[in-house]
C-alpha positions as CSV (number, residue, x, y, z in Angstrom):
1,M,-38.8,62.5,64.3
2,I,-36.6,64.8,66.4
3,G,-33.5,63.2,67.7
4,S,-30.7,64.1,70.0
5,Q,-27.1,63.2,70.9
6,L,-28.7,60.9,73.4
7,S,-30.8,59.0,70.9
8,P,-30.5,55.2,71.7
9,H,-28.4,53.2,69.3
10,G,-26.5,49.9,69.1
11,A,-23.0,51.3,68.3
12,V,-19.9,50.6,70.3
13,R,-17.2,53.0,71.3
14,I,-13.9,52.2,69.5
15,D,-10.6,53.9,68.7
16,L,-9.4,54.2,65.0
17,P,-5.7,54.4,64.4
18,V,-4.6,57.4,62.4
19,P,-1.4,59.5,62.3
20,G,-1.3,61.5,65.6
21,G,-4.4,59.6,66.7
22,P,-6.3,57.6,67.7
23,L,-9.7,58.9,66.8
24,A,-12.6,58.1,69.1
25,A,-15.5,56.6,67.1
26,L,-19.0,55.1,67.4
27,A,-19.1,52.0,65.2
28,L,-22.0,49.9,64.1
29,G,-22.8,47.5,61.3
30,P,-21.2,44.7,59.4
31,D,-17.4,44.7,59.3
32,G,-16.5,42.3,56.5
33,A,-14.1,43.0,53.6
34,S,-17.0,43.6,51.2
35,D,-19.1,45.8,53.5
36,P,-19.2,49.5,52.6
37,V,-18.3,52.1,55.1
38,A,-20.0,55.4,55.9
39,L,-17.6,57.7,57.6
40,L,-19.3,60.7,59.4
41,L,-17.4,63.9,60.4
42,P,-18.9,66.3,62.9
43,G,-18.9,70.1,62.9
44,Y,-17.2,72.7,65.1
45,T,-17.8,72.0,68.8
46,G,-19.5,68.8,67.7
47,S,-18.7,65.1,68.3
48,K,-19.6,61.6,67.1
49,E,-22.7,61.7,69.2
50,D,-24.3,64.2,66.8
51,F,-25.0,61.3,64.5
52,A,-26.6,59.1,67.1
53,P,-30.1,59.1,65.4
54,L,-28.5,57.9,62.1
55,L,-26.4,55.0,63.3
56,D,-29.0,52.2,63.6
57,P,-30.9,53.1,60.3
58,L,-27.7,53.3,58.3
59,A,-26.3,50.1,59.7
60,A,-29.6,48.4,58.9
61,D,-28.9,49.3,55.3
62,G,-25.8,47.1,55.4
63,L,-23.3,49.9,56.0
64,R,-20.4,49.8,58.5
65,V,-21.1,53.2,60.1
66,L,-18.2,55.1,61.8
67,A,-19.0,58.4,63.4
68,V,-15.8,60.1,64.7
69,D,-14.6,62.8,66.9
70,L,-12.1,64.8,64.8
71,P,-8.6,65.3,66.4
72,G,-9.0,67.6,69.4
73,Q,-12.8,67.0,69.7
74,H,-14.3,65.5,72.8
75,E,-12.6,62.1,73.2
76,S,-10.0,62.3,70.4
77,P,-6.6,63.6,71.5
78,G,-5.0,66.3,69.3
79,P,-1.9,68.5,69.0
80,E,-1.3,71.8,70.8
81,R,-0.7,73.8,67.6
82,E,-3.7,75.8,66.3
83,R,-2.7,75.4,62.7
84,A,-2.9,71.6,63.1
85,Y,-6.7,72.1,63.1
86,L,-7.1,73.9,59.8
87,P,-9.0,71.9,57.1
88,D,-5.9,70.8,55.2
89,A,-4.2,69.4,58.3
90,L,-7.3,67.6,59.5
91,G,-8.1,66.5,55.9
92,G,-4.8,64.8,55.7
93,T,-5.6,62.8,58.8
94,V,-9.0,61.9,57.4
95,A,-7.5,61.0,54.0
96,A,-5.2,58.5,55.7
97,L,-8.1,56.9,57.5
98,V,-10.1,56.7,54.3
99,R,-7.2,55.0,52.5
100,D,-7.0,52.4,55.3
101,L,-10.7,51.8,55.3
102,S,-10.8,51.6,51.5
103,A,-8.0,49.0,51.6
104,R,-10.0,46.9,54.0
105,H,-13.6,47.5,52.8
106,G,-13.3,48.8,49.2
107,R,-16.1,51.4,49.3
108,V,-16.1,54.4,51.6
109,L,-18.8,57.1,51.7
110,L,-17.6,60.3,53.3
111,L,-20.0,62.8,55.0
112,G,-19.0,66.0,56.7
113,H,-21.3,68.2,58.6
114,S,-20.6,72.0,58.8
115,F,-16.9,72.5,59.6
116,G,-16.6,68.7,59.0
117,G,-17.6,69.4,55.4
118,L,-14.6,71.7,55.0
119,V,-12.5,68.8,56.4
120,A,-14.2,66.3,54.1
121,R,-13.5,68.3,51.0
122,A,-9.8,68.8,52.1
123,A,-9.6,65.0,52.5
124,V,-10.8,64.5,49.0
125,L,-8.4,67.2,47.7
126,A,-5.7,65.3,49.5
127,G,-6.5,62.1,47.6
128,A,-9.0,60.3,49.8
129,P,-10.4,57.5,47.7
130,V,-14.1,57.8,48.4
131,R,-17.0,56.3,46.6
132,G,-19.1,59.4,47.2
133,L,-18.8,62.7,49.0
134,T,-21.7,64.3,51.0
135,L,-21.5,67.9,52.3
136,L,-24.1,68.5,55.0
137,G,-24.9,72.0,56.1
138,S,-21.5,73.2,54.9
139,G,-20.5,76.0,52.6
140,P,-18.2,77.0,49.8
141,A,-15.9,79.2,52.0
142,A,-15.7,80.9,55.4
143,L,-18.7,81.2,57.5
144,P,-20.5,84.3,56.4
145,P,-21.5,87.2,58.7
146,G,-24.4,86.3,61.0
147,E,-25.2,85.3,64.5
148,R,-23.1,82.1,64.5
149,R,-20.0,83.9,63.3
150,A,-20.6,86.8,65.7
151,V,-20.8,84.5,68.7
152,M,-17.7,82.7,67.7
153,E,-15.8,86.0,67.4
154,L,-17.1,87.1,70.8
155,A,-15.9,83.9,72.4
156,E,-12.4,83.9,71.0
157,P,-10.9,86.6,73.2
158,I,-12.5,85.0,76.2
159,M,-10.9,81.7,75.2
160,R,-7.4,83.3,74.8
161,T,-7.5,85.2,78.1
162,E,-9.7,83.2,80.4
163,G,-9.8,79.6,79.0
164,V,-12.3,77.0,77.9
165,E,-14.3,77.0,81.1
166,A,-15.0,80.8,80.8
167,V,-16.2,80.3,77.3
168,Q,-18.6,77.5,78.5
169,L,-20.0,79.8,81.1
170,F,-20.5,82.5,78.3
171,R,-22.3,79.8,76.2
172,E,-24.6,78.8,79.0
173,A,-25.4,82.4,79.9
174,R,-26.2,83.1,76.3
175,D,-28.1,80.0,75.4
176,G,-29.9,79.2,78.7
177,L,-30.3,75.7,80.1
178,V,-30.5,72.7,77.9
179,E,-32.9,69.9,78.6
180,P,-32.8,67.1,79.6
181,P,-30.0,67.5,82.2
182,A,-28.2,64.4,80.7
183,L,-27.9,66.2,77.4
184,A,-26.7,69.4,79.0
185,E,-24.0,67.4,80.8
186,L,-22.9,65.7,77.5
187,L,-22.7,69.1,75.7
188,R,-20.8,70.7,78.6
189,S,-18.3,67.8,79.1
190,R,-17.5,67.5,75.4
191,F,-16.8,71.2,75.1
192,L,-14.7,71.3,78.2
193,G,-12.9,68.1,77.0
194,S,-12.0,69.6,73.6
195,S,-8.6,71.0,72.8
196,P,-8.3,74.8,73.3
197,A,-5.9,74.9,70.4
198,G,-8.4,72.9,68.4
199,L,-11.3,75.2,69.2
200,L,-9.2,78.3,68.2
201,G,-7.8,76.7,65.1
202,M,-11.1,75.5,63.8
203,A,-12.6,78.9,64.5
204,T,-9.8,80.5,62.5
205,A,-10.7,78.2,59.6
206,L,-14.3,79.1,59.8
207,R,-13.4,82.8,59.5
208,E,-10.7,82.5,56.8
209,E,-11.4,79.4,54.7
210,P,-11.2,80.3,50.9
211,D,-13.6,79.2,48.3
212,R,-12.2,75.8,47.0
213,V,-15.2,74.6,45.2
214,D,-13.8,74.8,41.7
215,G,-10.7,72.8,42.7
216,L,-12.9,70.2,44.4
217,A,-15.1,70.0,41.3
218,A,-12.1,69.3,39.2
219,V,-10.9,66.5,41.4
220,L,-14.4,64.9,41.6
221,R,-14.7,65.0,37.8
222,A,-11.2,63.6,37.2
223,S,-11.9,60.7,39.6
224,G,-15.5,60.2,38.6
225,T,-16.6,60.6,42.2
226,P,-20.2,61.7,42.7
227,S,-21.3,64.3,45.3
228,L,-24.3,65.4,47.2
229,V,-25.1,68.7,49.0
230,V,-27.7,68.5,51.8
231,C,-28.9,71.1,54.2
232,G,-31.8,72.0,56.4
233,A,-34.4,74.0,54.6
234,D,-33.9,76.7,57.3
235,D,-30.2,76.5,57.7
236,D,-28.9,79.6,59.5
237,A,-25.2,79.1,59.0
238,W,-24.3,79.1,55.3
239,P,-27.4,80.4,53.4
240,V,-29.4,77.7,51.6
241,I,-29.0,79.5,48.3
242,A,-25.2,79.5,48.7
243,Q,-25.3,75.7,49.3
244,R,-27.5,75.2,46.3
245,E,-25.1,77.2,44.1
246,M,-22.2,75.2,45.5
247,A,-24.0,72.0,44.4
248,D,-24.4,73.4,40.9
249,R,-20.7,74.2,40.7
250,L,-19.8,70.7,41.9
251,G,-22.3,69.0,39.6
252,A,-23.9,67.6,42.7
253,Q,-27.4,66.7,43.6
254,F,-28.9,69.2,46.1
255,A,-31.4,68.1,48.7
256,P,-33.0,70.5,51.3
257,V,-34.4,68.7,54.4
258,P,-37.7,70.2,55.5
259,G,-38.3,71.0,59.2
260,A,-34.6,71.4,59.9
261,G,-32.0,74.1,60.4
262,H,-28.3,73.7,60.6
263,S,-28.3,70.1,62.0
264,P,-30.8,67.9,60.2
265,N,-29.0,64.9,61.7
266,I,-30.6,66.0,65.0
267,E,-33.6,68.2,64.0
268,N,-35.1,65.8,61.3
269,P,-33.1,62.6,61.0
270,D,-35.9,60.9,59.1
271,G,-35.9,63.6,56.5
272,L,-32.1,63.5,56.3
273,L,-32.1,59.7,55.8
274,A,-34.8,60.1,53.1
275,A,-32.3,62.4,51.3
276,L,-29.2,60.2,51.8
277,R,-30.5,56.7,51.3
278,P,-31.5,56.6,47.6
279,V,-28.4,58.5,46.6
280,W,-26.0,56.4,48.6
281,R,-27.6,53.2,47.3
282,R,-27.1,54.4,43.8
283,W,-23.5,55.3,44.4
284,L,-22.8,51.9,46.0
285,A,-24.5,50.0,43.1
286,G,-22.5,51.9,40.5
């Protein structure tokens, strides 16, 4: 099944209180004290809607599913300082949210997609008490040279001199029209609604983030926290081999999703769910 940010779901739009927040979220599933939580973090230029195809199936598994906009993304407000959007700063915000969710629900599964994976690992390094960590289409360090990084570097001077709308026009000219029109409007509105400082700060992180895998591995071992690395079998951001090697260094299970590139959550949500479900069930049963 191919999904989209417009995939139908039963989630409701809520706000989650965090320092400097709130965070906009899509929420679905049981909300009792013993109900585990799956907290989903999107990537650069992404939003909570990127997880739309996963919401109903994960909630049907008994999870309280929370897909969020990170600070400065789409419907979440954010500060005006670019450095506030580096992984450590955003990770501190996510760690605070995880501590609150853990106090209320006990068990929190944390998943970060792409740039969201860098934030998720920063949250764990900041002490977020997670039952398990999943890195989806994310890498050990900065985004390596390639088309995605090149486009980001071309867009930065346009952003600084002409603003967000000029970058959106550049994106539309480069990528062509998105169908259906409702999806094109969502993608356009969420980009234009994102913080310029956030877009610039996250882009800086994607160019400069150091390799922190060994430090993360040490924290996971010390806390006994399991981890999973998942990516599309045809990921064109961080090479698949780099993500497999990262899994080895973390002592994590590695799961490539067939028929998917950088966003299995949209490109093959059924395949992604097949990778997540047995692992997450084992973590929650442990």
